[in-house]
C-alpha positions as CSV (number, residue, x, y, z in Angstrom):
1,M,61.0,115.9,74.2
2,Y,59.8,115.0,77.7
3,S,62.0,114.7,80.8
4,L,61.3,112.8,83.9
5,L,63.1,114.4,86.9
6,V,63.4,112.4,90.1
7,P,64.9,113.8,93.4
8,C,65.8,111.2,95.9
9,F,67.3,110.9,99.3
10,N,68.1,107.6,101.1
11,S,65.8,105.9,98.6
12,E,67.4,102.5,98.0
13,Q,64.3,100.6,99.0
14,F,62.2,102.3,96.3
15,I,64.5,102.1,93.3
16,D,63.4,98.8,91.8
17,G,59.7,99.5,92.3
18,F,60.0,102.9,90.7
19,L,62.0,101.7,87.7
20,A,59.5,98.9,87.2
21,N,56.6,101.3,87.4
22,I,58.0,103.7,84.7
23,G,58.9,100.8,82.6
24,K,55.2,100.1,82.2
25,L,54.5,103.6,80.7
26,N,52.7,103.3,77.3
27,K,54.6,106.4,76.2
28,P,58.1,106.5,77.8
29,F,59.9,109.7,78.7
30,N,62.8,110.7,76.4
31,E,65.1,111.1,79.3
32,V,65.1,110.2,83.0
33,L,67.4,112.1,85.4
34,F,67.9,111.5,89.1
35,Y,69.3,113.9,91.7
36,D,70.7,112.3,94.8
37,D,70.4,114.8,97.7
38,A,73.5,113.6,99.6
39,S,72.1,110.2,100.5
40,T,73.9,108.2,103.2
41,D,72.7,104.8,102.0
42,N,73.3,102.9,98.8
43,T,71.0,105.0,96.5
44,V,73.7,106.3,94.1
45,N,75.4,102.9,93.6
46,L,72.1,101.1,93.0
47,L,70.9,103.7,90.5
48,T,74.2,103.7,88.7
49,A,74.3,100.0,88.6
50,R,70.9,100.0,86.9
51,G,72.1,102.3,84.2
52,C,70.4,105.5,85.5
53,T,71.8,109.0,85.1
54,V,72.4,110.5,88.5
55,I,73.4,114.0,89.5
56,K,75.1,113.8,92.9
57,G,74.7,116.5,95.5
58,A,77.4,116.9,98.1
59,I,75.1,118.6,100.7
60,N,71.5,117.9,101.5
61,K,69.6,120.9,100.3
62,G,66.0,119.7,100.1
63,P,63.5,118.9,97.3
64,G,63.3,122.4,95.9
65,F,67.0,122.7,95.2
66,A,67.1,119.1,93.8
67,R,64.2,119.8,91.4
68,N,65.7,123.1,90.2
69,A,69.0,121.4,89.6
70,L,67.3,118.6,87.6
71,A,65.3,121.2,85.5
72,A,68.5,123.0,84.7
73,A,70.2,119.8,83.5
74,A,67.1,118.5,81.5
75,Q,67.2,118.5,77.7
76,G,63.4,118.2,77.4
77,E,61.0,121.0,76.4
78,W,58.6,119.5,78.9
79,L,59.4,118.5,82.5
80,H,57.7,116.2,84.9
81,F,58.9,115.9,88.5
82,H,58.2,112.7,90.4
83,D,59.2,111.4,93.8
84,I,60.9,108.0,93.7
85,D,58.5,106.5,96.3
86,D,55.4,107.4,94.2
87,L,53.8,105.9,91.1
88,L,52.5,106.8,87.6
89,D,49.6,105.4,85.7
90,P,50.7,103.6,82.5
91,D,48.8,106.2,80.4
92,Y,50.2,109.2,82.2
93,L,52.6,110.6,79.6
94,A,50.4,109.6,76.6
95,K,47.5,111.6,77.9
96,V,49.3,114.7,79.2
97,A,51.5,114.9,76.1
98,A,48.5,114.9,73.9
99,I,47.4,118.2,75.6
100,A,50.9,119.6,75.7
101,Q,51.3,119.1,71.9
102,T,48.4,121.4,71.2
103,G,50.7,124.3,72.1
104,N,48.0,126.1,74.0
105,Y,49.2,125.4,77.5
106,D,52.2,125.7,79.8
107,I,51.2,123.3,82.6
108,V,49.1,120.1,82.2
109,L,47.8,118.7,85.5
110,C,46.0,115.6,86.5
111,N,44.2,114.3,89.7
112,V,46.1,112.4,92.4
113,D,45.1,109.6,94.8
114,W,47.1,109.2,98.0
115,Y,47.3,105.7,99.4
116,N,48.4,104.5,102.8
117,T,51.8,102.8,103.1
118,D,50.6,99.3,102.1
119,Q,48.9,100.8,99.0
120,K,45.5,99.2,99.9
121,K,43.5,102.2,101.0
122,I,43.0,105.7,99.5
123,V,43.4,108.2,102.3
124,L,43.2,111.4,100.2
125,S,42.1,112.4,96.7
126,W,43.2,115.6,95.1
127,K,40.7,116.6,92.4
128,Y,41.0,119.7,90.3
129,S,38.7,121.5,87.9
130,N,39.8,122.4,84.3
131,E,37.0,125.0,84.1
132,L,37.7,126.7,87.4
133,I,41.4,126.9,87.1
134,K,41.1,128.8,83.8
135,Q,38.7,131.4,85.3
136,N,41.3,132.7,87.8
137,P,44.5,130.7,88.0
138,V,46.0,132.7,90.9
139,A,42.9,132.4,93.1
140,Y,42.4,128.7,92.2
141,T,46.0,127.7,92.9
142,I,46.0,129.4,96.3
143,G,42.7,127.8,97.2
144,H,43.5,124.4,95.8
145,P,47.1,123.5,96.6
146,I,48.7,121.5,93.8
147,G,51.4,118.9,94.5
148,G,54.6,118.3,92.6
149,I,54.0,114.9,91.0
150,N,50.9,115.6,88.9
151,G,52.2,118.3,86.6
152,L,53.9,118.5,83.2
153,Y,55.6,121.9,82.8
154,R,56.9,123.8,79.8
155,K,60.5,124.3,80.7
156,E,60.7,127.8,79.4
157,K,57.8,128.9,81.7
158,F,59.1,127.0,84.7
159,T,62.5,128.7,84.3
160,A,61.0,132.1,83.8
161,S,59.0,131.7,87.1
162,G,62.2,131.1,89.1
163,G,61.4,127.5,89.8
164,F,61.0,126.1,93.3
165,D,61.7,128.3,96.4
166,I,64.7,126.5,97.8
167,S,64.1,127.9,101.3
168,L,61.0,125.8,101.6
169,R,61.0,122.1,102.5
170,I,57.2,121.9,102.8
171,W,54.6,123.4,100.5
172,E,57.3,124.2,97.9
173,D,55.3,122.5,95.2
174,A,52.0,124.3,96.0
175,D,53.9,127.6,96.0
176,L,55.4,126.9,92.6
177,H,51.9,126.7,91.0
178,V,50.9,130.0,92.6
179,K,54.1,131.6,91.2
180,L,53.4,130.1,87.8
181,A,49.8,131.4,87.8
182,G,51.1,134.8,88.8
183,N,53.4,134.8,85.9
184,G,50.6,134.2,83.4
185,A,51.0,130.4,82.9
186,R,48.2,128.7,81.0
187,F,46.8,125.7,82.8
188,Y,44.9,122.6,81.7
189,V,43.6,119.9,84.0
190,I,42.9,116.3,82.9
191,E,40.3,115.4,85.4
192,E,41.3,111.8,86.0
193,V,43.8,110.1,88.3
194,L,47.1,109.6,86.5
195,S,49.5,110.0,89.4
196,I,49.6,108.1,92.7
197,S,51.2,109.2,95.9
198,I,52.1,106.9,98.8
199,R,51.8,108.5,102.3
200,Y,54.6,107.5,104.7
201,P,54.6,108.4,108.4
202,N,58.2,109.7,108.4
203,S,57.9,112.1,105.4
204,A,58.4,115.8,105.7
205,S,54.7,116.4,105.0
206,A,53.8,114.3,108.0
207,N,54.9,117.2,110.3
208,Q,51.5,119.0,110.3
209,T,52.5,121.8,112.6
210,A,55.5,122.8,110.5
211,G,53.5,122.5,107.4
212,W,50.7,124.9,108.5
213,L,53.2,127.4,109.9
214,T,54.8,127.4,106.5
215,R,51.4,127.8,104.9
216,L,50.7,130.9,107.0
217,G,54.0,132.4,105.8
218,L,53.1,131.8,102.2
219,L,49.6,133.2,102.5
220,T,51.1,136.3,104.1
221,S,53.4,136.7,101.2
222,Y,50.6,136.2,98.7
223,Q,48.5,139.0,100.4
224,K,51.4,141.4,99.7
225,L,51.8,140.2,96.2
226,F,48.3,139.9,94.7
227,V,45.7,142.7,94.5
228,D,43.0,140.7,92.6
229,A,39.9,140.8,94.7
230,M,39.0,137.1,94.3
231,A,42.6,136.1,95.1
232,R,42.5,138.1,98.3
233,I,39.2,136.5,99.4
234,I,40.6,133.1,98.8
235,I,43.7,134.0,100.8
236,G,41.4,135.1,103.6
237,K,39.4,131.8,103.5
238,Q,42.7,129.8,103.6
239,A,44.0,131.9,106.4
240,Q,40.9,131.1,108.5
241,L,41.3,127.4,107.7
242,T,44.9,127.7,108.7
243,A,44.0,129.4,112.0
244,S,41.8,126.5,112.9
245,T,44.5,123.9,112.2
246,L,47.1,125.9,114.2
247,I,44.8,126.1,117.2
248,M,44.6,122.3,117.2
249,A,48.4,122.3,117.2
250,K,48.3,124.8,120.1
251,Q,50.0,127.5,118.0
252,F,47.8,130.2,119.3
253,D,49.9,133.3,118.4
254,A,50.2,132.0,114.8
255,A,46.5,131.3,114.7
256,K,45.8,134.9,115.8
257,S,48.1,136.1,113.0
258,A,46.2,134.0,110.5
259,L,42.9,135.6,111.5
260,E,44.4,139.0,111.3
261,L,45.6,138.2,107.8
262,S,42.0,137.3,106.8
263,E,40.8,140.7,108.0
264,L,43.6,142.4,106.1
265,C,42.4,140.6,103.0
266,G,38.9,142.0,103.5
267,L,37.3,138.8,104.7
268,Q,35.9,139.3,108.2
269,V,36.3,136.7,110.9
270,P,34.7,134.3,111.1
271,D,33.6,133.3,107.5
272,N,30.4,131.6,108.3
273,S,26.6,132.2,108.0
274,N,25.8,131.9,111.7
275,S,23.3,134.6,112.6
276,V,25.0,135.6,115.9
277,W,28.3,136.0,114.2
278,A,26.6,138.0,111.4
279,L,25.5,140.4,114.0
280,L,28.8,140.5,115.8
281,R,30.6,141.3,112.5
282,V,28.5,144.4,112.3
283,L,28.8,145.5,116.0
284,L,32.3,144.5,116.9
285,P,35.7,145.6,115.7
286,A,38.1,143.1,114.2
287,S,40.3,142.8,117.3
288,L,37.4,141.7,119.5
289,R,35.9,139.3,116.9
290,I,39.3,137.7,116.6
291,K,39.6,137.2,120.3
292,L,36.1,135.7,120.5
293,R,36.8,133.4,117.5
294,L,40.0,132.2,119.1
295,A,38.3,131.5,122.4
296,Q,35.4,129.7,120.6
297,L,37.8,127.5,118.6
298,K,39.9,126.7,121.6
299,I,36.8,125.5,123.5
300,A,35.5,123.5,120.5
301,F,38.8,121.7,119.9
302,K,39.3,121.0,123.6
303,K,35.8,119.4,123.8
304,S,36.5,117.3,120.7
305,T,39.8,116.2,122.2
306,D,38.3,115.4,125.6
307,G,35.4,113.6,124.0
């Protein structure tokens, strides 16, 4: 049995389009549950009027709490979480269920295309590798963040992992996959686009500064949790990427912390093949290299902005 679980908040404008989209699935879900996260519009009434099953939340607690509540209520052995403003390919469940039914995996993923608001242009494509994720699931899920709308999850494994971290309102879906990998979940990737996300300017993920500060906090927690050498190298690489983004957002103290995290993971700053930096990595201690790298990135980003 397969359960489609849909958190929503002030979503009245998306309801009919979402229901029409899932109505085109070649293999339908056995149950569809909605969780209303204390909407202030007509979301609940519209869903109820269309015969949908809705769990009503009294206080807005965010997507992680909503998804956990849906998972607890679901009757299916397999769970798929989808946002009400996003879409599914008609073949989605038919293809992922075929893999799930083999009994060899706990999570079945697919690729995702992100479209702009008018759905005419792809602005981002998330591609994943079935071969690479199997080699080191922890390192792969840290280095390749996975969203919440392209997975089918064995409920037993999802529950055992603790589900979504309800303290997070950004990056909670990527963090879930790292936790699942850390708990020994078996992954399979269907390397084709079966899930479609629509990017809206007022979404939580649009706040890039908050997102990257959250990312730094998660990477810091992973450094304490995982001792695998490859995972720690990936954490270091992601920390250096995060530092660059934080500098663009003028979060200089946080950027410094990110570079220090990379050093703590054993990946020296900076992670590039420049011959000058290669020499400096030999001659200078971490504290000086971090200061130089921060100064270099500040100048580089200022020039790009001024230009």
